[in-house]
mmJSON file of the N, C-alpha and C atoms, coordinates in Angstrom:
{"data_MODEL":{"atom_site":{
"group_PDB":["ATOM","ATOM","ATOM","ATOM","ATOM","ATOM","ATOM","ATOM","ATOM","ATOM","ATOM","ATOM","ATOM","ATOM","ATOM","ATOM","ATOM","ATOM","ATOM","ATOM","ATOM","ATOM","ATOM","ATOM","ATOM","ATOM","ATOM","ATOM","ATOM","ATOM","ATOM","ATOM","ATOM","ATOM","ATOM","ATOM","ATOM","ATOM","ATOM","ATOM","ATOM","ATOM","ATOM","ATOM","ATOM","ATOM","ATOM","ATOM","ATOM","ATOM","ATOM","ATOM","ATOM","ATOM","ATOM","ATOM","ATOM","ATOM","ATOM","ATOM","ATOM","ATOM","ATOM","ATOM","ATOM","ATOM","ATOM","ATOM","ATOM","ATOM","ATOM","ATOM","ATOM","ATOM","ATOM","ATOM","ATOM","ATOM","ATOM","ATOM","ATOM","ATOM","ATOM","ATOM","ATOM","ATOM","ATOM","ATOM","ATOM","ATOM","ATOM","ATOM","ATOM","ATOM","ATOM","ATOM","ATOM","ATOM","ATOM","ATOM","ATOM","ATOM","ATOM","ATOM","ATOM","ATOM","ATOM","ATOM","ATOM","ATOM","ATOM","ATOM","ATOM","ATOM","ATOM","ATOM","ATOM","ATOM","ATOM","ATOM","ATOM","ATOM","ATOM","ATOM","ATOM","ATOM","ATOM","ATOM","ATOM","ATOM","ATOM","ATOM","ATOM","ATOM","ATOM","ATOM","ATOM","ATOM","ATOM","ATOM","ATOM","ATOM","ATOM","ATOM","ATOM","ATOM","ATOM","ATOM","ATOM","ATOM","ATOM","ATOM","ATOM","ATOM","ATOM","ATOM","ATOM","ATOM","ATOM","ATOM","ATOM","ATOM","ATOM","ATOM","ATOM","ATOM","ATOM","ATOM","ATOM","ATOM","ATOM","ATOM","ATOM","ATOM","ATOM","ATOM","ATOM","ATOM","ATOM","ATOM","ATOM","ATOM","ATOM","ATOM","ATOM","ATOM","ATOM","ATOM","ATOM","ATOM","ATOM","ATOM","ATOM","ATOM","ATOM","ATOM","ATOM","ATOM","ATOM","ATOM","ATOM"],
"id":[1,2,3,4,5,6,7,8,9,10,11,12,13,14,15,16,17,18,19,20,21,22,23,24,25,26,27,28,29,30,31,32,33,34,35,36,37,38,39,40,41,42,43,44,45,46,47,48,49,50,51,52,53,54,55,56,57,58,59,60,61,62,63,64,65,66,67,68,69,70,71,72,73,74,75,76,77,78,79,80,81,82,83,84,85,86,87,88,89,90,91,92,93,94,95,96,97,98,99,100,101,102,103,104,105,106,107,108,109,110,111,112,113,114,115,116,117,118,119,120,121,122,123,124,125,126,127,128,129,130,131,132,133,134,135,136,137,138,139,140,141,142,143,144,145,146,147,148,149,150,151,152,153,154,155,156,157,158,159,160,161,162,163,164,165,166,167,168,169,170,171,172,173,174,175,176,177,178,179,180,181,182,183,184,185,186,187,188,189,190,191,192,193,194,195,196,197,198,199,200,201],
"type_symbol":["N","C","C","N","C","C","N","C","C","N","C","C","N","C","C","N","C","C","N","C","C","N","C","C","N","C","C","N","C","C","N","C","C","N","C","C","N","C","C","N","C","C","N","C","C","N","C","C","N","C","C","N","C","C","N","C","C","N","C","C","N","C","C","N","C","C","N","C","C","N","C","C","N","C","C","N","C","C","N","C","C","N","C","C","N","C","C","N","C","C","N","C","C","N","C","C","N","C","C","N","C","C","N","C","C","N","C","C","N","C","C","N","C","C","N","C","C","N","C","C","N","C","C","N","C","C","N","C","C","N","C","C","N","C","C","N","C","C","N","C","C","N","C","C","N","C","C","N","C","C","N","C","C","N","C","C","N","C","C","N","C","C","N","C","C","N","C","C","N","C","C","N","C","C","N","C","C","N","C","C","N","C","C","N","C","C","N","C","C","N","C","C","N","C","C","N","C","C","N","C","C"],
"label_atom_id":["N","CA","C","N","CA","C","N","CA","C","N","CA","C","N","CA","C","N","CA","C","N","CA","C","N","CA","C","N","CA","C","N","CA","C","N","CA","C","N","CA","C","N","CA","C","N","CA","C","N","CA","C","N","CA","C","N","CA","C","N","CA","C","N","CA","C","N","CA","C","N","CA","C","N","CA","C","N","CA","C","N","CA","C","N","CA","C","N","CA","C","N","CA","C","N","CA","C","N","CA","C","N","CA","C","N","CA","C","N","CA","C","N","CA","C","N","CA","C","N","CA","C","N","CA","C","N","CA","C","N","CA","C","N","CA","C","N","CA","C","N","CA","C","N","CA","C","N","CA","C","N","CA","C","N","CA","C","N","CA","C","N","CA","C","N","CA","C","N","CA","C","N","CA","C","N","CA","C","N","CA","C","N","CA","C","N","CA","C","N","CA","C","N","CA","C","N","CA","C","N","CA","C","N","CA","C","N","CA","C","N","CA","C","N","CA","C","N","CA","C","N","CA","C","N","CA","C","N","CA","C","N","CA","C"],
"label_alt_id":[null,null,null,null,null,null,null,null,null,null,null,null,null,null,null,null,null,null,null,null,null,null,null,null,null,null,null,null,null,null,null,null,null,null,null,null,null,null,null,null,null,null,null,null,null,null,null,null,null,null,null,null,null,null,null,null,null,null,null,null,null,null,null,null,null,null,null,null,null,null,null,null,null,null,null,null,null,null,null,null,null,null,null,null,null,null,null,null,null,null,null,null,null,null,null,null,null,null,null,null,null,null,null,null,null,null,null,null,null,null,null,null,null,null,null,null,null,null,null,null,null,null,null,null,null,null,null,null,null,null,null,null,null,null,null,null,null,null,null,null,null,null,null,null,null,null,null,null,null,null,null,null,null,null,null,null,null,null,null,null,null,null,null,null,null,null,null,null,null,null,null,null,null,null,null,null,null,null,null,null,null,null,null,null,null,null,null,null,null,null,null,null,null,null,null,null,null,null,null,null,null],
"label_comp_id":["UNK","UNK","UNK","UNK","UNK","UNK","UNK","UNK","UNK","UNK","UNK","UNK","UNK","UNK","UNK","UNK","UNK","UNK","UNK","UNK","UNK","UNK","UNK","UNK","UNK","UNK","UNK","UNK","UNK","UNK","UNK","UNK","UNK","UNK","UNK","UNK","UNK","UNK","UNK","UNK","UNK","UNK","UNK","UNK","UNK","UNK","UNK","UNK","UNK","UNK","UNK","UNK","UNK","UNK","UNK","UNK","UNK","UNK","UNK","UNK","UNK","UNK","UNK","UNK","UNK","UNK","UNK","UNK","UNK","UNK","UNK","UNK","UNK","UNK","UNK","UNK","UNK","UNK","UNK","UNK","UNK","UNK","UNK","UNK","UNK","UNK","UNK","UNK","UNK","UNK","UNK","UNK","UNK","UNK","UNK","UNK","UNK","UNK","UNK","UNK","UNK","UNK","UNK","UNK","UNK","UNK","UNK","UNK","UNK","UNK","UNK","UNK","UNK","UNK","UNK","UNK","UNK","UNK","UNK","UNK","UNK","UNK","UNK","UNK","UNK","UNK","UNK","UNK","UNK","UNK","UNK","UNK","UNK","UNK","UNK","UNK","UNK","UNK","UNK","UNK","UNK","UNK","UNK","UNK","UNK","UNK","UNK","UNK","UNK","UNK","UNK","UNK","UNK","UNK","UNK","UNK","UNK","UNK","UNK","UNK","UNK","UNK","UNK","UNK","UNK","UNK","UNK","UNK","UNK","UNK","UNK","UNK","UNK","UNK","UNK","UNK","UNK","UNK","UNK","UNK","UNK","UNK","UNK","UNK","UNK","UNK","UNK","UNK","UNK","UNK","UNK","UNK","UNK","UNK","UNK","UNK","UNK","UNK","UNK","UNK","UNK"],
"label_asym_id":["A","A","A","A","A","A","A","A","A","A","A","A","A","A","A","A","A","A","A","A","A","A","A","A","A","A","A","A","A","A","A","A","A","A","A","A","A","A","A","A","A","A","A","A","A","A","A","A","A","A","A","A","A","A","A","A","A","A","A","A","A","A","A","A","A","A","A","A","A","A","A","A","A","A","A","A","A","A","A","A","A","A","A","A","A","A","A","A","A","A","A","A","A","A","A","A","A","A","A","A","A","A","A","A","A","A","A","A","A","A","A","A","A","A","A","A","A","A","A","A","A","A","A","A","A","A","A","A","A","A","A","A","A","A","A","A","A","A","A","A","A","A","A","A","A","A","A","A","A","A","A","A","A","A","A","A","A","A","A","A","A","A","A","A","A","A","A","A","A","A","A","A","A","A","A","A","A","A","A","A","A","A","A","A","A","A","A","A","A","A","A","A","A","A","A","A","A","A","A","A","A"],
"label_entity_id":["1","1","1","1","1","1","1","1","1","1","1","1","1","1","1","1","1","1","1","1","1","1","1","1","1","1","1","1","1","1","1","1","1","1","1","1","1","1","1","1","1","1","1","1","1","1","1","1","1","1","1","1","1","1","1","1","1","1","1","1","1","1","1","1","1","1","1","1","1","1","1","1","1","1","1","1","1","1","1","1","1","1","1","1","1","1","1","1","1","1","1","1","1","1","1","1","1","1","1","1","1","1","1","1","1","1","1","1","1","1","1","1","1","1","1","1","1","1","1","1","1","1","1","1","1","1","1","1","1","1","1","1","1","1","1","1","1","1","1","1","1","1","1","1","1","1","1","1","1","1","1","1","1","1","1","1","1","1","1","1","1","1","1","1","1","1","1","1","1","1","1","1","1","1","1","1","1","1","1","1","1","1","1","1","1","1","1","1","1","1","1","1","1","1","1","1","1","1","1","1","1"],
"label_seq_id":[1,1,1,2,2,2,3,3,3,4,4,4,5,5,5,6,6,6,7,7,7,8,8,8,9,9,9,10,10,10,11,11,11,12,12,12,13,13,13,14,14,14,15,15,15,16,16,16,17,17,17,18,18,18,19,19,19,20,20,20,21,21,21,22,22,22,23,23,23,24,24,24,25,25,25,26,26,26,27,27,27,28,28,28,29,29,29,30,30,30,31,31,31,32,32,32,33,33,33,34,34,34,35,35,35,36,36,36,37,37,37,38,38,38,39,39,39,40,40,40,41,41,41,42,42,42,43,43,43,44,44,44,45,45,45,46,46,46,47,47,47,48,48,48,49,49,49,50,50,50,51,51,51,52,52,52,53,53,53,54,54,54,55,55,55,56,56,56,57,57,57,58,58,58,59,59,59,60,60,60,61,61,61,62,62,62,63,63,63,64,64,64,65,65,65,66,66,66,67,67,67],
"pdbx_PDB_ins_code":[null,null,null,null,null,null,null,null,null,null,null,null,null,null,null,null,null,null,null,null,null,null,null,null,null,null,null,null,null,null,null,null,null,null,null,null,null,null,null,null,null,null,null,null,null,null,null,null,null,null,null,null,null,null,null,null,null,null,null,null,null,null,null,null,null,null,null,null,null,null,null,null,null,null,null,null,null,null,null,null,null,null,null,null,null,null,null,null,null,null,null,null,null,null,null,null,null,null,null,null,null,null,null,null,null,null,null,null,null,null,null,null,null,null,null,null,null,null,null,null,null,null,null,null,null,null,null,null,null,null,null,null,null,null,null,null,null,null,null,null,null,null,null,null,null,null,null,null,null,null,null,null,null,null,null,null,null,null,null,null,null,null,null,null,null,null,null,null,null,null,null,null,null,null,null,null,null,null,null,null,null,null,null,null,null,null,null,null,null,null,null,null,null,null,null,null,null,null,null,null,null],
"Cartn_x":[7.333,7.826,8.399,9.398,10.017,9.887,9.518,9.413,10.54,11.178,12.23,12.251,12.83,13.006,14.486,15.052,16.458,16.586,17.609,17.922,18.638,18.277,18.935,19.389,20.69,21.235,21.573,21.431,21.831,20.693,19.452,18.31,17.909,17.709,17.332,16.131,15.65,14.549,13.758,12.703,11.875,12.629,13.596,14.401,15.206,15.787,16.542,15.628,14.442,13.472,13.153,12.947,12.643,13.842,15.051,16.258,16.432,16.184,16.3,15.2,13.986,12.878,13.199,13.698,14.028,15.151,16.168,17.299,16.855,16.016,15.569,14.558,13.605,12.557,13.109,14.296,14.912,15.508,15.595,16.151,15.13,15.595,14.725,14.296,13.025,12.512,11.89,12.057,11.464,10.031,9.078,7.669,7.129,7.673,7.222,8.289,8.275,9.215,8.444,8.643,8.055,9.158,9.654,10.745,10.153,10.484,10.015,11.145,11.011,12.053,12.279,11.207,11.335,12.022,11.673,12.271,13.641,13.921,15.169,15.193,14.061,13.927,13.298,13.576,12.929,12.329,11.02,10.336,10.273,10.795,10.925,10.304,9.511,9.015,9.728,10.312,11.073,11.014,11.351,11.4,12.824,13.018,14.37,15.041,14.275,14.861,15.505,15.118,15.604,16.632,16.524,17.455,17.594,18.487,18.663,18.948,19.034,19.204,20.52,21.549,22.838,22.738,22.003,21.81,20.998,20.026,19.203,20.069,20.879,21.772,22.779,23.291,24.249,23.606,22.357,21.652,21.514,21.209,21.097,22.453,23.495,24.838,25.315,25.012,25.401,24.684,23.516,22.758,23.285,24.257,24.87,24.388,23.68,23.191,23.804,23.585,24.201,23.125,23.194,22.239,22.938],
"Cartn_y":[43.853,42.509,42.428,41.605,41.348,39.863,39.537,38.138,37.852,36.707,36.297,34.782,34.292,32.856,32.608,31.671,31.333,29.877,29.608,28.231,27.557,26.3,25.516,24.199,23.971,22.737,21.761,20.48,19.447,18.779,19.226,18.589,17.342,16.225,15.002,14.294,14.776,14.078,15.044,14.522,15.33,15.853,15.08,15.529,16.767,16.739,17.895,19.128,18.922,20.001,20.613,19.755,20.237,20.958,20.452,21.08,22.495,22.665,23.985,24.905,24.384,25.181,25.654,24.748,25.092,26.121,25.961,26.895,28.312,28.429,29.758,30.347,29.531,30.059,30.448,29.969,30.337,31.733,32.359,33.711,34.747,35.73,36.823,37.611,37.926,38.715,37.895,36.565,35.713,35.391,35.702,35.469,34.182,33.762,32.5,31.906,30.58,29.835,28.707,28.546,27.418,26.806,25.644,24.979,23.943,24.069,23.144,22.184,20.948,19.933,19.647,19.509,19.177,20.273,21.516,22.639,23.019,22.614,23.003,24.481,24.985,26.404,26.629,27.796,28.215,29.6,29.706,31.0,31.548,32.757,33.326,34.718,34.973,36.318,36.785,37.976,38.469,39.984,40.464,41.893,42.371,43.194,43.634,44.494,44.944,45.698,44.768,43.475,42.516,41.54,41.219,40.267,40.594,39.898,40.139,38.823,38.899,37.704,36.992,37.743,37.118,36.285,36.774,36.022,34.75,34.853,33.686,32.632,33.07,32.142,31.515,32.322,31.797,30.716,30.911,29.916,28.61,28.695,27.492,26.815,27.589,27.024,26.408,27.055,26.536,25.228,25.03,23.793,22.649,22.951,21.913,21.827,22.861,22.905,24.105,24.24,25.339,26.273,27.52,28.539,29.483],
"Cartn_z":[17.046,16.774,15.365,15.234,13.943,13.642,12.413,11.982,11.007,11.174,10.26,10.145,9.073,8.893,8.65,9.407,9.225,8.803,8.024,7.62,8.792,9.048,10.095,9.482,9.474,8.916,10.029,9.749,10.693,11.435,11.195,11.851,11.065,11.771,11.064,11.683,12.83,13.497,14.374,14.983,15.864,17.078,17.56,18.705,18.32,17.115,16.625,16.55,16.029,15.892,17.26,18.262,19.61,20.227,19.972,20.521,19.966,18.681,18.064,18.589,18.694,19.238,20.645,21.482,22.865,22.931,22.09,22.091,21.735,20.707,20.281,21.256,21.712,22.592,23.961,24.303,25.581,25.588,24.433,24.357,24.811,25.545,25.966,24.739,24.654,23.544,22.424,22.453,21.426,21.845,20.961,21.31,20.708,19.551,18.977,18.071,18.009,17.172,16.503,15.202,14.483,13.632,14.064,13.355,12.402,11.123,10.092,9.75,10.204,10.009,8.529,7.752,6.328,5.529,5.806,5.082,5.651,6.895,7.535,7.845,8.34,8.631,10.003,10.551,11.789,11.565,11.763,11.683,13.105,13.283,14.619,14.663,15.702,15.988,17.245,17.162,18.312,18.418,19.602,19.887,19.605,18.585,18.229,19.308,20.294,21.397,22.424,22.4,23.387,22.829,21.543,20.932,19.458,18.767,17.336,16.62,15.307,14.494,14.818,15.155,15.484,16.763,17.747,18.995,18.738,17.847,17.51,16.806,15.844,15.143,16.106,17.046,18.02,18.881,19.277,20.091,19.322,18.021,17.187,17.072,16.801,16.679,17.992,19.112,20.428,20.751,20.142,20.366,19.502,18.625,17.821,16.385,15.939,14.568,13.877,12.574,11.837,11.29,11.737,11.272,10.309],
"occupancy":[1.0,1.0,1.0,1.0,1.0,1.0,1.0,1.0,1.0,1.0,1.0,1.0,1.0,1.0,1.0,1.0,1.0,1.0,1.0,1.0,1.0,1.0,1.0,1.0,1.0,1.0,1.0,1.0,1.0,1.0,1.0,1.0,1.0,1.0,1.0,1.0,1.0,1.0,1.0,1.0,1.0,1.0,1.0,1.0,1.0,1.0,1.0,1.0,1.0,1.0,1.0,1.0,1.0,1.0,1.0,1.0,1.0,1.0,1.0,1.0,1.0,1.0,1.0,1.0,1.0,1.0,1.0,1.0,1.0,1.0,1.0,1.0,1.0,1.0,1.0,1.0,1.0,1.0,1.0,1.0,1.0,1.0,1.0,1.0,1.0,1.0,1.0,1.0,1.0,1.0,1.0,1.0,1.0,1.0,1.0,1.0,1.0,1.0,1.0,1.0,1.0,1.0,1.0,1.0,1.0,1.0,1.0,1.0,1.0,1.0,1.0,1.0,1.0,1.0,1.0,1.0,1.0,1.0,1.0,1.0,1.0,1.0,1.0,1.0,1.0,1.0,1.0,1.0,1.0,1.0,1.0,1.0,1.0,1.0,1.0,1.0,1.0,1.0,1.0,1.0,1.0,1.0,1.0,1.0,1.0,1.0,1.0,1.0,1.0,1.0,1.0,1.0,1.0,1.0,1.0,1.0,1.0,1.0,1.0,1.0,1.0,1.0,1.0,1.0,1.0,1.0,1.0,1.0,1.0,1.0,1.0,1.0,1.0,1.0,1.0,1.0,1.0,1.0,1.0,1.0,1.0,1.0,1.0,1.0,1.0,1.0,1.0,1.0,1.0,1.0,1.0,1.0,1.0,1.0,1.0,1.0,1.0,1.0,1.0,1.0,1.0],
"B_iso_or_equiv":[0.0,0.0,0.0,0.0,0.0,0.0,0.0,0.0,0.0,0.0,0.0,0.0,0.0,0.0,0.0,0.0,0.0,0.0,0.0,0.0,0.0,0.0,0.0,0.0,0.0,0.0,0.0,0.0,0.0,0.0,0.0,0.0,0.0,0.0,0.0,0.0,0.0,0.0,0.0,0.0,0.0,0.0,0.0,0.0,0.0,0.0,0.0,0.0,0.0,0.0,0.0,0.0,0.0,0.0,0.0,0.0,0.0,0.0,0.0,0.0,0.0,0.0,0.0,0.0,0.0,0.0,0.0,0.0,0.0,0.0,0.0,0.0,0.0,0.0,0.0,0.0,0.0,0.0,0.0,0.0,0.0,0.0,0.0,0.0,0.0,0.0,0.0,0.0,0.0,0.0,0.0,0.0,0.0,0.0,0.0,0.0,0.0,0.0,0.0,0.0,0.0,0.0,0.0,0.0,0.0,0.0,0.0,0.0,0.0,0.0,0.0,0.0,0.0,0.0,0.0,0.0,0.0,0.0,0.0,0.0,0.0,0.0,0.0,0.0,0.0,0.0,0.0,0.0,0.0,0.0,0.0,0.0,0.0,0.0,0.0,0.0,0.0,0.0,0.0,0.0,0.0,0.0,0.0,0.0,0.0,0.0,0.0,0.0,0.0,0.0,0.0,0.0,0.0,0.0,0.0,0.0,0.0,0.0,0.0,0.0,0.0,0.0,0.0,0.0,0.0,0.0,0.0,0.0,0.0,0.0,0.0,0.0,0.0,0.0,0.0,0.0,0.0,0.0,0.0,0.0,0.0,0.0,0.0,0.0,0.0,0.0,0.0,0.0,0.0,0.0,0.0,0.0,0.0,0.0,0.0,0.0,0.0,0.0,0.0,0.0,0.0],
"pdbx_formal_charge":[null,null,null,null,null,null,null,null,null,null,null,null,null,null,null,null,null,null,null,null,null,null,null,null,null,null,null,null,null,null,null,null,null,null,null,null,null,null,null,null,null,null,null,null,null,null,null,null,null,null,null,null,null,null,null,null,null,null,null,null,null,null,null,null,null,null,null,null,null,null,null,null,null,null,null,null,null,null,null,null,null,null,null,null,null,null,null,null,null,null,null,null,null,null,null,null,null,null,null,null,null,null,null,null,null,null,null,null,null,null,null,null,null,null,null,null,null,null,null,null,null,null,null,null,null,null,null,null,null,null,null,null,null,null,null,null,null,null,null,null,null,null,null,null,null,null,null,null,null,null,null,null,null,null,null,null,null,null,null,null,null,null,null,null,null,null,null,null,null,null,null,null,null,null,null,null,null,null,null,null,null,null,null,null,null,null,null,null,null,null,null,null,null,null,null,null,null,null,null,null,null],
"auth_seq_id":[1,1,1,2,2,2,3,3,3,4,4,4,5,5,5,6,6,6,7,7,7,8,8,8,9,9,9,10,10,10,11,11,11,12,12,12,13,13,13,14,14,14,15,15,15,16,16,16,17,17,17,18,18,18,19,19,19,20,20,20,21,21,21,22,22,22,23,23,23,24,24,24,25,25,25,26,26,26,27,27,27,28,28,28,29,29,29,30,30,30,31,31,31,32,32,32,33,33,33,34,34,34,35,35,35,36,36,36,37,37,37,38,38,38,39,39,39,40,40,40,41,41,41,42,42,42,43,43,43,44,44,44,45,45,45,46,46,46,47,47,47,48,48,48,49,49,49,50,50,50,51,51,51,52,52,52,53,53,53,54,54,54,55,55,55,56,56,56,57,57,57,58,58,58,59,59,59,60,60,60,61,61,61,62,62,62,63,63,63,64,64,64,65,65,65,66,66,66,67,67,67],
"auth_comp_id":["UNK","UNK","UNK","UNK","UNK","UNK","UNK","UNK","UNK","UNK","UNK","UNK","UNK","UNK","UNK","UNK","UNK","UNK","UNK","UNK","UNK","UNK","UNK","UNK","UNK","UNK","UNK","UNK","UNK","UNK","UNK","UNK","UNK","UNK","UNK","UNK","UNK","UNK","UNK","UNK","UNK","UNK","UNK","UNK","UNK","UNK","UNK","UNK","UNK","UNK","UNK","UNK","UNK","UNK","UNK","UNK","UNK","UNK","UNK","UNK","UNK","UNK","UNK","UNK","UNK","UNK","UNK","UNK","UNK","UNK","UNK","UNK","UNK","UNK","UNK","UNK","UNK","UNK","UNK","UNK","UNK","UNK","UNK","UNK","UNK","UNK","UNK","UNK","UNK","UNK","UNK","UNK","UNK","UNK","UNK","UNK","UNK","UNK","UNK","UNK","UNK","UNK","UNK","UNK","UNK","UNK","UNK","UNK","UNK","UNK","UNK","UNK","UNK","UNK","UNK","UNK","UNK","UNK","UNK","UNK","UNK","UNK","UNK","UNK","UNK","UNK","UNK","UNK","UNK","UNK","UNK","UNK","UNK","UNK","UNK","UNK","UNK","UNK","UNK","UNK","UNK","UNK","UNK","UNK","UNK","UNK","UNK","UNK","UNK","UNK","UNK","UNK","UNK","UNK","UNK","UNK","UNK","UNK","UNK","UNK","UNK","UNK","UNK","UNK","UNK","UNK","UNK","UNK","UNK","UNK","UNK","UNK","UNK","UNK","UNK","UNK","UNK","UNK","UNK","UNK","UNK","UNK","UNK","UNK","UNK","UNK","UNK","UNK","UNK","UNK","UNK","UNK","UNK","UNK","UNK","UNK","UNK","UNK","UNK","UNK","UNK"],
"auth_asym_id":["A","A","A","A","A","A","A","A","A","A","A","A","A","A","A","A","A","A","A","A","A","A","A","A","A","A","A","A","A","A","A","A","A","A","A","A","A","A","A","A","A","A","A","A","A","A","A","A","A","A","A","A","A","A","A","A","A","A","A","A","A","A","A","A","A","A","A","A","A","A","A","A","A","A","A","A","A","A","A","A","A","A","A","A","A","A","A","A","A","A","A","A","A","A","A","A","A","A","A","A","A","A","A","A","A","A","A","A","A","A","A","A","A","A","A","A","A","A","A","A","A","A","A","A","A","A","A","A","A","A","A","A","A","A","A","A","A","A","A","A","A","A","A","A","A","A","A","A","A","A","A","A","A","A","A","A","A","A","A","A","A","A","A","A","A","A","A","A","A","A","A","A","A","A","A","A","A","A","A","A","A","A","A","A","A","A","A","A","A","A","A","A","A","A","A","A","A","A","A","A","A"],
"auth_atom_id":["N","CA","C","N","CA","C","N","CA","C","N","CA","C","N","CA","C","N","CA","C","N","CA","C","N","CA","C","N","CA","C","N","CA","C","N","CA","C","N","CA","C","N","CA","C","N","CA","C","N","CA","C","N","CA","C","N","CA","C","N","CA","C","N","CA","C","N","CA","C","N","CA","C","N","CA","C","N","CA","C","N","CA","C","N","CA","C","N","CA","C","N","CA","C","N","CA","C","N","CA","C","N","CA","C","N","CA","C","N","CA","C","N","CA","C","N","CA","C","N","CA","C","N","CA","C","N","CA","C","N","CA","C","N","CA","C","N","CA","C","N","CA","C","N","CA","C","N","CA","C","N","CA","C","N","CA","C","N","CA","C","N","CA","C","N","CA","C","N","CA","C","N","CA","C","N","CA","C","N","CA","C","N","CA","C","N","CA","C","N","CA","C","N","CA","C","N","CA","C","N","CA","C","N","CA","C","N","CA","C","N","CA","C","N","CA","C","N","CA","C","N","CA","C","N","CA","C","N","CA","C","N","CA","C"],
"pdbx_PDB_model_num":[1,1,1,1,1,1,1,1,1,1,1,1,1,1,1,1,1,1,1,1,1,1,1,1,1,1,1,1,1,1,1,1,1,1,1,1,1,1,1,1,1,1,1,1,1,1,1,1,1,1,1,1,1,1,1,1,1,1,1,1,1,1,1,1,1,1,1,1,1,1,1,1,1,1,1,1,1,1,1,1,1,1,1,1,1,1,1,1,1,1,1,1,1,1,1,1,1,1,1,1,1,1,1,1,1,1,1,1,1,1,1,1,1,1,1,1,1,1,1,1,1,1,1,1,1,1,1,1,1,1,1,1,1,1,1,1,1,1,1,1,1,1,1,1,1,1,1,1,1,1,1,1,1,1,1,1,1,1,1,1,1,1,1,1,1,1,1,1,1,1,1,1,1,1,1,1,1,1,1,1,1,1,1,1,1,1,1,1,1,1,1,1,1,1,1,1,1,1,1,1,1]
}}}
């Protein structure tokens, strides 16, 4: 497993936080996601054999936020 934290811009409420969590956790290989609304960050644990940081950022961007 690999742990990383990415910056997420554009979150302003609990709904935004849930949308980002859902977008990242829907990726194959992601084992855990903790989105911090106040810090504007997402801590992600994932299997580098199944996904990568670019796919995680793309999922956030596709959900309408900026990673």
